[in-house]
C-alpha positions as MATLAB code, in Angstrom:
seq = 'MRASAHLGSEKAVEMTEVNGRLVEGVVANLPMFRQASRAHLADVTRHARAVHAPRGEIVCRRNDPMPGLYAVAFGLVKLSLGDDPGDEKVLRLVGPGETFGEAVAFLERPCPVNATALTDTLLVMIPSGPLFALIERDARFARSLIASLSQRMHALVADVEASALRTGLQRVAAYLESLTEPGPALGSANVRLPATKTVIAARLGVTKETFSRLLRELSDLGLVEVTRRDIALLDRDRLAAVARGAARAAAEA';
ca = [
      22.245    3.517   28.104;
      18.942    3.665   29.973;
      18.479    7.318   29.038;
      19.124    6.466   25.383;
      16.610    3.616   25.499;
      14.073    5.922   27.173;
      14.507    8.556   24.448;
      14.139    5.873   21.771;
      10.898    4.708   23.396;
       9.536    8.263   23.486;
      10.445    8.730   19.825;
       8.636    5.507   18.908;
       5.515    6.641   20.776;
       5.700   10.039   19.066;
       5.997    8.459   15.600;
       3.092    6.116   16.384;
       0.939    9.111   17.317;
       1.970   11.015   14.184;
       1.220    8.008   11.974;
      -2.116    7.535   13.736;
      -3.161   11.126   13.043;
      -1.962   10.849    9.445;
      -3.874    7.616    8.846;
      -7.000    9.088   10.432;
      -6.780   12.215    8.259;
      -6.243   10.277    5.032;
      -9.095    7.832    5.699;
     -11.529   10.543    6.817;
     -11.002   12.507    3.592;
     -11.586    9.607    1.214;
     -14.938   10.097   -0.607;
     -16.207    6.642    0.394;
     -15.788    7.439    4.112;
     -17.163   10.976    4.226;
     -20.659    9.773    5.157;
     -19.471    7.231    7.729;
     -20.078    7.926   11.422;
     -17.149    8.968   13.618;
     -17.346    5.722   15.596;
     -17.231    3.568   12.447;
     -14.445    5.696   10.992;
     -12.415    5.308   14.192;
     -12.816    1.536   14.035;
     -11.513    1.408   10.454;
      -8.623    3.730   11.317;
      -7.524    1.488   14.194;
      -6.911   -1.344   11.736;
      -5.301    0.753    8.981;
      -1.570    1.355    8.763;
       0.834    3.658    6.955;
       3.112    2.087    4.324;
       6.139    3.907    2.888;
       7.085    3.024   -0.683;
      10.297    4.590   -2.052;
      10.435    5.528   -5.714;
      10.534    2.421   -7.914;
       9.301    0.025   -5.234;
       6.586   -2.430   -6.218;
       3.720   -2.040   -3.758;
       1.961   -5.129   -5.067;
       3.019   -7.448   -7.868;
       0.569   -9.024  -10.289;
      -0.916  -12.291   -8.944;
       0.201  -11.504   -5.390;
      -2.468  -11.420   -2.645;
      -3.652   -7.984   -1.482;
      -4.409   -7.470    2.219;
      -6.884   -4.667    1.545;
      -7.311   -1.437   -0.361;
      -4.664    1.279   -0.535;
      -5.093    5.049   -0.309;
      -2.346    7.435   -1.442;
      -1.440   10.040    1.184;
       1.256   11.596   -1.025;
       3.199   10.480   -4.073;
       2.104    8.636   -7.195;
       1.428    4.951   -7.941;
       1.358    3.374  -11.390;
      -1.021    0.483  -12.066;
       0.193   -1.442  -15.097;
       0.229   -4.689  -17.052;
       3.418   -6.228  -18.409;
       6.883   -6.444  -16.860;
       8.856   -5.129  -19.846;
       9.012   -1.285  -19.844;
       8.965   -1.377  -23.641;
       5.762   -3.396  -23.709;
       3.913   -1.990  -20.733;
       0.289   -0.882  -20.563;
      -0.325    1.738  -17.887;
      -3.930    1.434  -16.760;
      -4.053    4.215  -14.208;
      -1.994    6.714  -12.245;
      -3.146    6.985   -8.629;
      -2.397   10.253   -6.822;
      -3.036   11.786   -3.390;
      -6.555   11.237   -2.067;
      -7.215    8.357   -4.475;
      -7.482    4.641   -3.810;
      -6.805    1.370   -5.583;
      -7.465   -2.283   -4.900;
     -11.120   -2.052   -3.816;
     -12.497   -4.732   -6.108;
      -9.582   -7.066   -5.408;
      -9.942   -6.592   -1.653;
     -13.654   -7.415   -1.677;
     -13.342  -10.355   -4.074;
     -10.350  -11.646   -2.098;
      -8.497  -12.451   -5.305;
      -4.851  -11.853   -6.285;
      -3.831   -8.447   -7.576;
      -4.407   -8.332  -11.371;
      -1.851   -5.557  -12.002;
       1.561   -4.332  -10.914;
       1.369   -1.378   -8.518;
       4.616    0.629   -8.551;
       5.555    3.831   -6.717;
       6.703    6.412   -9.282;
       7.851    8.856   -6.588;
       8.543    8.618   -2.880;
       5.056    7.606   -1.762;
       3.153    7.184    1.476;
       0.173    4.855    1.417;
      -2.501    3.918    3.905;
      -3.506    0.253    3.760;
      -7.035   -0.543    4.985;
      -7.582   -4.294    5.593;
     -10.577   -6.033    4.057;
     -12.072   -7.219    7.359;
     -13.051   -3.819    8.808;
     -14.444   -2.812    5.400;
     -16.720   -5.857    5.241;
     -17.899   -5.124    8.779;
     -18.578   -1.474    7.934;
     -20.630   -2.428    4.866;
     -22.911   -4.483    7.120;
     -23.251   -1.746    9.760;
     -23.409    1.474    7.749;
     -25.704    1.809    4.711;
     -24.304    5.269    3.906;
     -20.810    3.861    3.601;
     -22.105    1.026    1.399;
     -23.753    3.559   -0.940;
     -20.585    5.668   -1.076;
     -18.530    2.595   -1.877;
     -20.914    1.571   -4.667;
     -20.703    5.099   -6.079;
     -16.886    4.960   -5.993;
     -16.778    1.619   -7.799;
     -19.358    2.846  -10.329;
     -17.224    5.899  -11.131;
     -14.230    3.614  -11.617;
     -16.241    1.469  -14.036;
     -17.300    4.526  -16.059;
     -13.664    5.642  -16.210;
     -12.663    2.198  -17.483;
     -15.344    2.315  -20.192;
     -14.111    5.761  -21.216;
     -10.544    4.419  -21.458;
     -11.662    1.501  -23.647;
     -13.649    3.879  -25.863;
     -10.664    6.209  -26.224;
      -8.312    3.358  -27.148;
     -10.729    1.845  -29.659;
     -12.374    4.878  -31.240;
     -10.101    7.895  -30.801;
      -6.938    8.828  -32.634;
      -3.683    9.380  -30.780;
      -4.025   13.145  -31.205;
      -7.507   13.077  -29.678;
      -6.308   11.011  -26.720;
      -3.403   13.358  -26.019;
      -5.623   16.450  -26.263;
      -8.229   14.891  -23.970;
      -5.561   13.853  -21.461;
      -4.075   17.348  -21.291;
      -7.565   18.741  -20.717;
      -8.120   16.232  -17.900;
      -5.140   17.702  -16.013;
      -6.840   21.084  -15.654;
      -9.207   22.157  -12.914;
     -12.894   21.374  -13.631;
     -14.676   24.175  -15.425;
     -15.462   25.600  -18.861;
     -12.810   24.839  -21.491;
     -12.014   28.486  -22.118;
      -8.853   30.581  -22.089;
      -5.465   29.198  -21.124;
      -4.080   27.034  -18.339;
      -0.771   25.610  -17.175;
      -0.443   21.920  -16.358;
       2.374   19.562  -15.446;
       2.634   15.952  -16.521;
       2.413   13.885  -13.310;
       4.974   11.354  -14.581;
       7.601   10.963  -17.277;
       6.643   11.113  -20.947;
       7.409    7.389  -21.206;
       4.832    6.590  -18.504;
       2.226    9.006  -19.900;
       2.713    7.557  -23.380;
       2.097    4.052  -22.015;
      -0.989    5.381  -20.257;
      -2.320    6.706  -23.573;
      -1.413    3.609  -25.571;
       1.304    5.190  -27.734;
       5.096    5.108  -27.814;
       7.166    7.866  -26.237;
       8.253    9.008  -29.717;
       4.636    9.176  -30.910;
       3.617   11.081  -27.777;
       6.361   13.668  -28.391;
       5.326   13.968  -32.056;
       1.673   14.519  -31.106;
       2.680   17.203  -28.616;
       4.599   18.919  -31.444;
       1.499   18.734  -33.663;
      -0.569   20.433  -30.954;
       2.205   22.997  -30.577;
       2.229   23.640  -34.352;
      -1.534   24.230  -34.145;
      -0.868   26.931  -31.553;
      -2.728   25.003  -28.856;
       0.085   24.166  -26.430;
       3.572   25.222  -25.486;
       5.765   22.438  -24.097;
       8.704   22.911  -21.711;
       9.747   19.437  -20.629;
       6.930   18.225  -18.336;
       5.370   21.706  -18.015;
       2.737   22.404  -20.652;
       0.883   25.653  -21.274;
      -2.559   25.084  -22.766;
      -2.890   28.200  -24.902;
      -6.455   27.691  -26.142;
      -8.517   25.216  -24.119;
     -11.591   25.693  -26.276;
      -9.787   24.600  -29.449;
      -7.926   21.858  -27.555;
     -11.285   20.482  -26.434;
     -12.407   20.547  -30.057;
      -9.397   18.411  -31.014;
     -10.239   15.985  -28.201;
     -13.761   15.655  -29.604;
     -12.381   14.883  -33.052;
     -12.728   18.325  -34.628;
      -8.993   18.614  -35.282;
      -9.434   20.046  -38.764;
     -11.879   22.692  -37.553;
      -9.570   23.580  -34.675;
      -6.614   23.924  -37.001;
      -8.531   26.192  -39.354;
     -10.014   28.348  -36.574;
];
C-alpha cells in the first residue's frame, strides 16, 4: 500500500513537471510574450495552469466570468454567439499558438461569447493579476499586447466589411485563401478545413447548404477540387480574383 502511494506521488510530481514545462513553452511562444524578460515570463508562468477541454466541452459560457486569457496549446476552440446550432454566429476559430479573452480579462467583465472546444483541446489559462503586474513592469510587453489587440481589431473590421460588402462567393474564396501559407497567390495549394462545413458556414455567415453550393461553383470554375474537408486550390491567382470581386473575369480567364 505504501509502495503504491509512493508511486502515485512520484507520478503526480512527474505530471506537474511536464505540465510546468508545457505551460512555460506555450506562454513563451505567444507573440505578446516574446519581448518579455525571462524573469517576468517565469513569474507569469508560475501563475498559469493547463486546462484540458474534451471535444464539445464549453470552456466559457456567455455571461460567465473569465479568470484570465486563454492560449491554445493544441486543438481548436470556437467562439460563437447563440445557443441554437441552427442560428449560431461563429465569430472566430482559435487554433494552436493563438489566444482569446484578452479584452475581457483586462476589462474584468463577463465573457461575451460561448467558447467551445471543437476537438480534444489543451489550453493554458493565464490569470489577469500577473498580466496587470507585467504591464506595469515591462513596457515591451505592454507594446506587444497593444499590437496583439490592434491586430484583433483590424481582423474584426475585416470580418464586418466582408459580411456587409462581399458576396457569399467572395467570402468563401477569401476564406480558402486565408488557409494557405503566406505568400504570392500563385500556382496551386492543398488546404484542409479546420472544422466541419457546418461550423465554417456559420463562420462565413451562410448556411451549410449555401456553403456547399458555393464550393461547387468554385469547382465548376476550375478553381478548387473538394474531397470532404480536403480542398485543392487549383489556381490561387484566379481564386484571389474571385475574393476581390472579379468573379466574372476569373470565370472567363
